[in-house]
N, C-alpha and C positions, 0 to 999 in steps of 0.2 A: 504494499500500499504506500505509494510514493507520496501521497498527499498528506501523510502523517496522522490520518484519521485513526487508523487501528481497527481491531476487531473487538466487538463486544459480545458478551454472553449474559443474557438475563432470563431468570425463571420467572414464570407468571401463574396467577391463578385468577380466573374470571367467574365472577359471582352474577346471579340472576338466572333468567330463563335462558339457559345456554346448552341444554340437553334435549335432543329430540328435535332439534331446529337446524340441522346440518351445520352447526357451529364449527366443528372439526374439519369438515370438508371445506368450508369457506376459509378457515384459518390456514389450512395447507395452501390453498390457492392464492391467498394473499401473500403468504411467505415466499411461495415460489415466484410469483410476480416480482417480488422486491429482491429476489436472489438470496434468500436467507435460508438457514438450515436449522434443523432442530427437530421438535417433536410436540405432539398435542395428544391428550387423552382425557376421557371422562373420568371424574372421580366418584366414589361411592356416596358422597355427601352432595351430589348435584351441581358441582361446579365443573369447569374444565381447566386443566392445568397442562403445563409444558415449559419448553425451553426454546428460546430463540438465540441464534448466533449469526453474525455478520458484521458488515461495516456499520460503525456507530450511527451514522445518520438514518440507514435502512432499518436498523433495530429501533430507533426512536419513532420512525414512521409506523413501524408494526405495533409499537406500544400504544400510540395513539389510536390505531385501528381497534386494537383489542379493548381499549378503554371506552371508545365512543361508537364504533360502527358494528363490527361483528356480523353475523349472518342476518339476512333480511328479517327473518322471524324472531331472532334473539331479542331479549330485552336484558341489556347489561346493567346491574345495579353498582357494581365496582369491579375494578380490576387491580390486582396487587402484584407488585414486582419486587423480586428478592434476589440476592446473591448476584447483583450486577458486578461484573469485573471484566477488565480488559484480558484478552486471550491473545496468544502468540499465533495460534492456528486453529482452524475450526475442528471441532471434535465430532461432527456428524458429516455424513455424505450428501444427505438430502433432508427434506422435510417430511418426517412420517406421521402417520396417524397410528397410535398405540392403541390396542384393545385393553 
């Protein structure tokens, strides 16, 4: 990354009506559009969680998407981000939906 921006890794959990509304599929699509890698999965307590990695600006764009947009049928009440850290290299090859 010649622009000095670097790579960022962030864990996320999205609360609200985010299961049964194709949230994971749309999250995967948005991540791929932004060129990010990581994963997304449903949790047993009705949220969606995962990890995103990629160029800092793109990760921030994805965080905004997770916070405000989501899938067309979803109703996001809040999105929490944790373990934000700079990384030297991507730890995933693609963006996967985990079962």
